[in-house]
DRENPA-3360 file (N, C-alpha, C; in nm, 2 decimals, always signed):
BEGIN
1 = MKQNVYEN = +0.08/-0.12/+0.00/+0.00/+0.00/+0.00/+0.09/+0.12/+0.00 ~ +0.19/+0.12/+0.08/+0.28/+0.24/+0.09/+0.35/+0.26/-0.04 ~ +0.38/+0.15/-0.10/+0.45/+0.15/-0.23/+0.37/+0.23/-0.33 ~ +0.24/+0.20/-0.34/+0.15/+0.26/-0.43/+0.14/+0.41/-0.41 ~ +0.14/+0.45/-0.28/+0.14/+0.60/-0.25/+0.26/+0.66/-0.30 ~ +0.38/+0.60/-0.27/+0.50/+0.66/-0.32/+0.51/+0.66/-0.47 ~ +0.46/+0.56/-0.53/+0.45/+0.56/-0.68/+0.37/+0.67/-0.73 ~ +0.25/+0.69/-0.67/+0.16/+0.80/-0.71/+0.23/+0.93/-0.69;
9 = ETTAPDRL = +0.30/+0.94/-0.58/+0.37/+1.07/-0.55/+0.48/+1.10/-0.65 ~ +0.55/+1.00/-0.69/+0.65/+1.02/-0.79/+0.60/+1.04/-0.93 ~ +0.48/+0.98/-0.96/+0.43/+1.00/-1.09/+0.35/+1.13/-1.11 ~ +0.29/+1.17/-1.00/+0.21/+1.30/-1.00/+0.29/+1.42/-1.06 ~ +0.41/+1.44/-1.00/+0.49/+1.55/-1.06/+0.52/+1.53/-1.21 ~ +0.55/+1.41/-1.24/+0.58/+1.38/-1.38/+0.46/+1.41/-1.47 ~ +0.34/+1.37/-1.42/+0.22/+1.40/-1.49/+0.20/+1.55/-1.50 ~ +0.22/+1.63/-1.39/+0.21/+1.77/-1.40/+0.30/+1.84/-1.49;
17 = RAEGRADR = +0.43/+1.79/-1.49/+0.53/+1.84/-1.58/+0.49/+1.82/-1.73 ~ +0.43/+1.70/-1.76/+0.39/+1.67/-1.89/+0.27/+1.76/-1.93 ~ +0.18/+1.77/-1.84/+0.06/+1.86/-1.87/+0.11/+2.01/-1.89 ~ +0.21/+2.05/-1.81/+0.27/+2.18/-1.82/+0.33/+2.20/-1.96 ~ +0.40/+2.10/-2.00/+0.46/+2.11/-2.14/+0.35/+2.12/-2.24 ~ +0.25/+2.05/-2.23/+0.14/+2.05/-2.32/+0.07/+2.19/-2.32 ~ +0.05/+2.25/-2.20/+0.00/+2.38/-2.18/+0.09/+2.48/-2.25 ~ +0.21/+2.47/-2.23/+0.31/+2.57/-2.28/+0.31/+2.56/-2.44;
25 = GQSNADQQ = +0.30/+2.44/-2.49/+0.29/+2.42/-2.63/+0.17/+2.49/-2.69 ~ +0.05/+2.47/-2.62/-0.07/+2.54/-2.67/-0.06/+2.69/-2.65 ~ +0.01/+2.73/-2.54/+0.03/+2.87/-2.51/+0.11/+2.93/-2.62 ~ +0.22/+2.86/-2.66/+0.30/+2.92/-2.77/+0.22/+2.93/-2.90 ~ +0.14/+2.84/-2.93/+0.06/+2.85/-3.05/-0.04/+2.97/-3.04 ~ -0.10/+2.98/-2.92/-0.19/+3.09/-2.89/-0.11/+3.23/-2.90 ~ +0.01/+3.23/-2.85/+0.09/+3.35/-2.86/+0.13/+3.39/-3.00 ~ +0.16/+3.28/-3.08/+0.19/+3.31/-3.22/+0.07/+3.36/-3.29;
33 = EMMKKMEA = -0.05/+3.31/-3.27/-0.17/+3.36/-3.33/-0.20/+3.50/-3.29 ~ -0.18/+3.53/-3.16/-0.20/+3.66/-3.11/-0.10/+3.76/-3.18 ~ +0.03/+3.72/-3.19/+0.13/+3.80/-3.26/+0.09/+3.83/-3.41 ~ +0.03/+3.73/-3.47/-0.01/+3.75/-3.61/-0.12/+3.85/-3.62 ~ -0.22/+3.84/-3.52/-0.33/+3.94/-3.52/-0.28/+4.08/-3.49 ~ -0.18/+4.09/-3.40/-0.13/+4.22/-3.36/-0.05/+4.28/-3.48 ~ +0.03/+4.20/-3.55/+0.10/+4.25/-3.67/+0.01/+4.29/-3.78 ~ -0.10/+4.22/-3.80/-0.20/+4.26/-3.90/-0.27/+4.39/-3.86;
41 = AATPGPAH = -0.30/+4.40/-3.73/-0.37/+4.53/-3.69/-0.27/+4.64/-3.69 ~ -0.14/+4.62/-3.68/-0.04/+4.73/-3.68/+0.01/+4.76/-3.82 ~ -0.04/+4.70/-3.92/+0.01/+4.72/-4.06/-0.09/+4.82/-4.13 ~ -0.03/+4.94/-4.17/-0.12/+5.03/-4.24/-0.18/+4.97/-4.37 ~ -0.30/+5.00/-4.40/-0.38/+4.94/-4.51/-0.44/+5.04/-4.60 ~ -0.55/+5.00/-4.67/-0.61/+5.09/-4.77/-0.67/+5.22/-4.70 ~ -0.72/+5.21/-4.58/-0.77/+5.33/-4.52/-0.66/+5.43/-4.49 ~ -0.54/+5.38/-4.46/-0.43/+5.47/-4.44/-0.39/+5.54/-4.57;
49 = KALDALVG = -0.39/+5.45/-4.68/-0.35/+5.50/-4.81/-0.45/+5.61/-4.85 ~ -0.57/+5.61/-4.81/-0.67/+5.71/-4.85/-0.63/+5.85/-4.79 ~ -0.55/+5.85/-4.68/-0.51/+5.97/-4.62/-0.40/+6.04/-4.69 ~ -0.34/+5.97/-4.79/-0.23/+6.02/-4.87/-0.28/+6.15/-4.94 ~ -0.41/+6.16/-4.96/-0.46/+6.28/-5.03/-0.44/+6.41/-4.95 ~ -0.42/+6.39/-4.82/-0.40/+6.51/-4.73/-0.25/+6.55/-4.70 ~ -0.16/+6.46/-4.76/-0.02/+6.49/-4.74/+0.03/+6.60/-4.83 ~ +0.11/+6.69/-4.77/+0.17/+6.80/-4.85/+0.17/+6.93/-4.78;
57 = NWKAEVKC = +0.20/+7.04/-4.86/+0.20/+7.18/-4.81/+0.08/+7.24/-4.87 ~ +0.01/+7.31/-4.78/-0.12/+7.37/-4.82/-0.14/+7.51/-4.78 ~ -0.21/+7.59/-4.86/-0.27/+7.72/-4.82/-0.40/+7.69/-4.77 ~ -0.44/+7.77/-4.66/-0.57/+7.74/-4.60/-0.65/+7.87/-4.59 ~ -0.78/+7.86/-4.64/-0.87/+7.97/-4.61/-0.97/+7.93/-4.50 ~ -0.97/+8.00/-4.39/-1.05/+7.96/-4.28/-1.17/+8.05/-4.26 ~ -1.28/+7.99/-4.25/-1.40/+8.07/-4.22/-1.46/+8.02/-4.08 ~ -1.49/+8.11/-3.99/-1.55/+8.07/-3.86/-1.68/+8.15/-3.84;
65 = WMEPGSAP = -1.78/+8.08/-3.79/-1.91/+8.14/-3.76/-1.93/+8.13/-3.61 ~ -1.95/+8.25/-3.55/-1.98/+8.26/-3.41/-2.12/+8.22/-3.38 ~ -2.21/+8.25/-3.47/-2.35/+8.22/-3.46/-2.40/+8.17/-3.59 ~ -2.49/+8.07/-3.59/-2.54/+8.02/-3.72/-2.61/+8.13/-3.80 ~ -2.58/+8.14/-3.93/-2.64/+8.24/-4.01/-2.57/+8.37/-4.01 ~ -2.47/+8.39/-3.92/-2.40/+8.52/-3.92/-2.29/+8.52/-4.02 ~ -2.23/+8.64/-4.05/-2.12/+8.64/-4.15/-2.00/+8.58/-4.09 ~ -1.92/+8.50/-4.16/-1.81/+8.44/-4.11/-1.69/+8.53/-4.09;
73 = NVSQGTAK = -1.60/+8.50/-3.99/-1.47/+8.56/-3.99/-1.38/+8.48/-4.08 ~ -1.31/+8.55/-4.17/-1.22/+8.49/-4.26/-1.08/+8.52/-4.24 ~ -1.00/+8.42/-4.23/-0.85/+8.43/-4.21/-0.78/+8.34/-4.30 ~ -0.65/+8.36/-4.31/-0.56/+8.27/-4.39/-0.47/+8.19/-4.30 ~ -0.42/+8.08/-4.35/-0.33/+7.99/-4.28/-0.25/+7.91/-4.37 ~ -0.16/+7.83/-4.32/-0.08/+7.73/-4.39/-0.08/+7.60/-4.31 ~ -0.06/+7.50/-4.38/-0.05/+7.37/-4.32/+0.05/+7.28/-4.39 ~ +0.11/+7.19/-4.31/+0.20/+7.09/-4.37/+0.17/+6.96/-4.31;
81 = AKWTLNGH = +0.13/+6.86/-4.39/+0.09/+6.73/-4.34/+0.19/+6.62/-4.39 ~ +0.23/+6.53/-4.30/+0.33/+6.43/-4.34/+0.30/+6.30/-4.26 ~ +0.34/+6.19/-4.31/+0.33/+6.07/-4.23/+0.44/+6.06/-4.12 ~ +0.40/+6.00/-4.01/+0.49/+5.99/-3.90/+0.48/+5.84/-3.84 ~ +0.57/+5.81/-3.76/+0.57/+5.67/-3.70/+0.56/+5.56/-3.80 ~ +0.65/+5.56/-3.90/+0.65/+5.46/-4.00/+0.52/+5.45/-4.08 ~ +0.46/+5.56/-4.11/+0.34/+5.56/-4.19/+0.21/+5.51/-4.12 ~ +0.21/+5.52/-3.99/+0.10/+5.48/-3.91/+0.00/+5.59/-3.89;
89 = FLEQEFHG = +0.05/+5.71/-3.88/-0.03/+5.83/-3.85/+0.01/+5.95/-3.94 ~ -0.09/+6.03/-3.97/-0.07/+6.15/-4.04/-0.06/+6.27/-3.95 ~ +0.04/+6.34/-3.95/+0.06/+6.46/-3.86/+0.05/+6.59/-3.94 ~ -0.03/+6.68/-3.90/-0.05/+6.81/-3.97/-0.01/+6.92/-3.87 ~ +0.08/+7.01/-3.92/+0.11/+7.13/-3.84/+0.04/+7.24/-3.91 ~ -0.04/+7.32/-3.84/-0.12/+7.43/-3.89/-0.08/+7.56/-3.83 ~ -0.06/+7.66/-3.91/-0.03/+7.80/-3.87/-0.14/+7.89/-3.92 ~ -0.21/+7.95/-3.82/-0.32/+8.04/-3.86/-0.34/+8.15/-3.76;
97 = EMMGKPFT = -0.46/+8.20/-3.77/-0.49/+8.32/-3.68/-0.63/+8.29/-3.62 ~ -0.64/+8.32/-3.49/-0.76/+8.30/-3.42/-0.79/+8.43/-3.33 ~ -0.90/+8.49/-3.36/-0.93/+8.62/-3.28/-0.82/+8.72/-3.29 ~ -0.77/+8.73/-3.41/-0.66/+8.83/-3.44/-0.52/+8.79/-3.39 ~ -0.51/+8.67/-3.33/-0.38/+8.63/-3.28/-0.32/+8.51/-3.36 ~ -0.19/+8.51/-3.39/-0.14/+8.39/-3.45/-0.14/+8.27/-3.36 ~ -0.15/+8.15/-3.42/-0.15/+8.03/-3.34/-0.09/+7.91/-3.42 ~ -0.05/+7.81/-3.35/+0.00/+7.69/-3.41/-0.08/+7.57/-3.35;
105 = GRTLMGYD = -0.12/+7.48/-3.44/-0.20/+7.37/-3.40/-0.14/+7.24/-3.46 ~ -0.17/+7.13/-3.40/-0.13/+7.00/-3.46/-0.24/+6.90/-3.45 ~ -0.26/+6.83/-3.56/-0.35/+6.72/-3.57/-0.28/+6.59/-3.59 ~ -0.31/+6.49/-3.52/-0.27/+6.35/-3.55/-0.39/+6.27/-3.59 ~ -0.38/+6.21/-3.71/-0.49/+6.14/-3.76/-0.45/+6.00/-3.81 ~ -0.53/+5.90/-3.78/-0.50/+5.77/-3.82/-0.62/+5.68/-3.84 ~ -0.60/+5.56/-3.87/-0.71/+5.46/-3.88/-0.68/+5.34/-3.79 ~ -0.77/+5.31/-3.71/-0.76/+5.20/-3.61/-0.81/+5.07/-3.68;
113 = NTKQTFNT = -0.72/+4.98/-3.72/-0.75/+4.86/-3.79/-0.84/+4.77/-3.71 ~ -0.82/+4.77/-3.57/-0.90/+4.69/-3.49/-1.04/+4.74/-3.47 ~ -1.06/+4.86/-3.45/-1.20/+4.92/-3.43/-1.26/+4.96/-3.57 ~ -1.18/+4.96/-3.67/-1.23/+5.00/-3.81/-1.28/+5.14/-3.81 ~ -1.21/+5.23/-3.74/-1.25/+5.37/-3.74/-1.13/+5.46/-3.76 ~ -1.16/+5.58/-3.82/-1.07/+5.69/-3.83/-1.07/+5.76/-3.69 ~ -0.95/+5.82/-3.65/-0.94/+5.88/-3.52/-0.85/+6.01/-3.54 ~ -0.88/+6.11/-3.47/-0.79/+6.23/-3.47/-0.78/+6.28/-3.32;
121 = VWVSDMQT = -0.67/+6.36/-3.31/-0.65/+6.44/-3.19/-0.60/+6.57/-3.23 ~ -0.65/+6.68/-3.18/-0.61/+6.82/-3.21/-0.57/+6.89/-3.09 ~ -0.45/+6.95/-3.10/-0.40/+7.04/-2.99/-0.35/+7.17/-3.05 ~ -0.34/+7.27/-2.97/-0.28/+7.40/-3.02/-0.22/+7.47/-2.90 ~ -0.15/+7.58/-2.94/-0.09/+7.66/-2.83/-0.19/+7.77/-2.78 ~ -0.32/+7.76/-2.82/-0.42/+7.85/-2.76/-0.51/+7.78/-2.66 ~ -0.48/+7.66/-2.63/-0.57/+7.58/-2.53/-0.49/+7.48/-2.46 ~ -0.54/+7.43/-2.35/-0.48/+7.32/-2.28/-0.56/+7.19/-2.30;
129 = SMFTSEGK = -0.67/+7.20/-2.36/-0.75/+7.08/-2.39/-0.71/+7.01/-2.52 ~ -0.74/+6.88/-2.53/-0.73/+6.81/-2.65/-0.86/+6.77/-2.70 ~ -0.88/+6.79/-2.83/-1.01/+6.75/-2.90/-0.98/+6.61/-2.97 ~ -1.05/+6.51/-2.93/-1.04/+6.38/-2.99/-1.17/+6.35/-3.06 ~ -1.16/+6.28/-3.17/-1.28/+6.24/-3.25/-1.26/+6.11/-3.31 ~ -1.37/+6.04/-3.35/-1.36/+5.91/-3.41/-1.48/+5.90/-3.51 ~ -1.46/+5.82/-3.61/-1.57/+5.80/-3.71/-1.53/+5.72/-3.82 ~ -1.61/+5.72/-3.93/-1.61/+5.64/-4.04/-1.58/+5.71/-4.17;
137 = GENGNKVI = -1.53/+5.64/-4.27/-1.52/+5.70/-4.40/-1.63/+5.65/-4.50 ~ -1.65/+5.72/-4.60/-1.75/+5.68/-4.71/-1.70/+5.72/-4.84 ~ -1.76/+5.68/-4.95/-1.72/+5.72/-5.08/-1.57/+5.69/-5.11 ~ -1.53/+5.57/-5.07/-1.39/+5.53/-5.09/-1.30/+5.61/-5.00 ~ -1.35/+5.65/-4.88/-1.28/+5.73/-4.78/-1.24/+5.87/-4.83 ~ -1.32/+5.92/-4.93/-1.30/+6.06/-4.98/-1.38/+6.15/-4.89 ~ -1.47/+6.10/-4.81/-1.54/+6.17/-4.71/-1.53/+6.10/-4.58 ~ -1.47/+6.17/-4.48/-1.45/+6.10/-4.35/-1.52/+6.19/-4.24;
145 = TLEGKAAC = -1.62/+6.13/-4.17/-1.70/+6.20/-4.07/-1.66/+6.15/-3.93 ~ -1.63/+6.24/-3.85/-1.58/+6.21/-3.71/-1.67/+6.28/-3.61 ~ -1.68/+6.22/-3.49/-1.75/+6.29/-3.39/-1.67/+6.28/-3.26 ~ -1.69/+6.39/-3.18/-1.62/+6.40/-3.05/-1.69/+6.50/-2.96 ~ -1.63/+6.53/-2.85/-1.68/+6.63/-2.75/-1.57/+6.73/-2.72 ~ -1.61/+6.85/-2.72/-1.51/+6.96/-2.70/-1.55/+7.05/-2.58 ~ -1.45/+7.12/-2.53/-1.47/+7.22/-2.43/-1.45/+7.35/-2.49 ~ -1.53/+7.45/-2.45/-1.51/+7.59/-2.50/-1.47/+7.68/-2.38;
153 = AATGRKDV = -1.35/+7.73/-2.39/-1.30/+7.81/-2.28/-1.37/+7.95/-2.28 ~ -1.41/+8.00/-2.40/-1.48/+8.13/-2.41/-1.61/+8.13/-2.34 ~ -1.69/+8.02/-2.35/-1.82/+8.01/-2.29/-1.83/+7.93/-2.17 ~ -1.73/+7.85/-2.14/-1.72/+7.76/-2.03/-1.80/+7.63/-2.05 ~ -1.85/+7.61/-2.17/-1.93/+7.49/-2.19/-1.83/+7.37/-2.20 ~ -1.88/+7.26/-2.15/-1.80/+7.13/-2.16/-1.88/+7.02/-2.23 ~ -1.80/+6.93/-2.28/-1.87/+6.81/-2.35/-1.96/+6.86/-2.46 ~ -1.92/+6.95/-2.54/-2.00/+7.00/-2.65/-1.99/+6.90/-2.76;
161 = PMKTVFRV = -2.10/+6.84/-2.81/-2.09/+6.74/-2.92/-2.05/+6.81/-3.05 ~ -1.94/+6.76/-3.11/-1.89/+6.82/-3.23/-1.88/+6.72/-3.34 ~ -1.90/+6.76/-3.46/-1.89/+6.67/-3.58/-1.79/+6.74/-3.67 ~ -1.69/+6.66/-3.72/-1.60/+6.72/-3.82/-1.60/+6.63/-3.95 ~ -1.59/+6.69/-4.06/-1.60/+6.62/-4.19/-1.48/+6.66/-4.27 ~ -1.40/+6.56/-4.32/-1.30/+6.59/-4.42/-1.35/+6.54/-4.56 ~ -1.34/+6.63/-4.66/-1.39/+6.60/-4.79/-1.27/+6.62/-4.89 ~ -1.23/+6.51/-4.96/-1.13/+6.53/-5.06/-1.20/+6.56/-5.19;
169 = ISPDKHVF = -1.17/+6.68/-5.24/-1.23/+6.73/-5.36/-1.15/+6.69/-5.49 ~ -1.02/+6.70/-5.48/-0.93/+6.67/-5.59/-0.79/+6.64/-5.53 ~ -0.70/+6.60/-5.61/-0.56/+6.58/-5.55/-0.50/+6.71/-5.49 ~ -0.55/+6.82/-5.54/-0.50/+6.95/-5.49/-0.59/+7.03/-5.40 ~ -0.70/+6.97/-5.36/-0.79/+7.05/-5.28/-0.87/+6.95/-5.19 ~ -0.88/+6.99/-5.06/-0.97/+6.93/-4.97/-1.03/+7.03/-4.87 ~ -1.14/+6.99/-4.81/-1.21/+7.08/-4.72/-1.23/+7.01/-4.59 ~ -1.22/+7.09/-4.48/-1.25/+7.05/-4.34/-1.37/+7.13/-4.29;
177 = EMYDGSRG = -1.47/+7.06/-4.24/-1.58/+7.13/-4.18/-1.60/+7.09/-4.04 ~ -1.65/+7.18/-3.96/-1.68/+7.15/-3.82/-1.82/+7.20/-3.78 ~ -1.90/+7.11/-3.71/-2.03/+7.15/-3.68/-2.05/+7.13/-3.53 ~ -2.13/+7.22/-3.47/-2.16/+7.22/-3.32/-2.29/+7.15/-3.31 ~ -2.29/+7.03/-3.26/-2.41/+6.95/-3.25/-2.51/+7.00/-3.14 ~ -2.46/+7.09/-3.05/-2.56/+7.14/-2.95/-2.65/+7.25/-3.01 ~ -2.61/+7.30/-3.13/-2.69/+7.41/-3.20/-2.77/+7.35/-3.31 ~ -2.78/+7.22/-3.33/-2.85/+7.16/-3.44/-2.76/+7.08/-3.53;
185 = ENAKTMEI = -2.82/+7.00/-3.61/-2.74/+6.91/-3.69/-2.65/+6.97/-3.79 ~ -2.69/+7.09/-3.85/-2.61/+7.15/-3.96/-2.56/+7.29/-3.91 ~ -2.53/+7.31/-3.79/-2.47/+7.43/-3.74/-2.32/+7.44/-3.76 ~ -2.28/+7.48/-3.88/-2.14/+7.49/-3.91/-2.07/+7.60/-3.84 ~ -1.96/+7.57/-3.77/-1.89/+7.67/-3.70/-1.75/+7.70/-3.77 ~ -1.71/+7.61/-3.85/-1.58/+7.63/-3.92/-1.57/+7.56/-4.05 ~ -1.50/+7.62/-4.15/-1.47/+7.56/-4.27/-1.33/+7.60/-4.31 ~ -1.25/+7.50/-4.35/-1.12/+7.53/-4.40/-1.10/+7.47/-4.54;
193 = IYTRQ = -1.07/+7.56/-4.63/-1.05/+7.51/-4.77/-0.90/+7.50/-4.79 ~ -0.84/+7.38/-4.81/-0.70/+7.36/-4.83/-0.67/+7.35/-4.98 ~ -0.58/+7.43/-5.03/-0.53/+7.43/-5.17/-0.38/+7.40/-5.17 ~ -0.34/+7.30/-5.24/-0.20/+7.26/-5.25/-0.11/+7.37/-5.30 ~ +0.00/+7.39/-5.23/+0.10/+7.50/-5.26/+0.19/+7.44/-5.37;
% end
């Protein structure tokens, strides 16, 4: 009887080691599959290629509406957009004028292969907040519509629903539009017409 107990004790660790090896083998296969999925998700694809239309040096005509139906404030700007981080994200640096003062802003735009959405983040030297947005493309990604929430320092409003639309008109022209969802579906607050330099 004792001999059987000892035999069981000596064979149990062996059995556990064998099971552990099997688990590790399965784990390695799982890890390899996970790595394949991660690599596929990290590889820029057709949606990234669609953003090539925004790459380059641009003149910008900016129109801002303080109230729907009012005359817009019009100013001029310049922008330079280029790929960064090995073609994973499009980075735009914008130089313009806001309320009579010069400013610099940056946009980072990309396409999330996992979520199947376009995403942007906007920052500038006139604010401490970041505006992030997410959305889908249509018409071969020549129109990209994004939604997010913004804060307005001038009015103190927070979580203002905003919609932005990028429209590629031609290889040398695209348009950016911004809408304030709190004022109605079509309350345009900004339009920027980009013309290639």
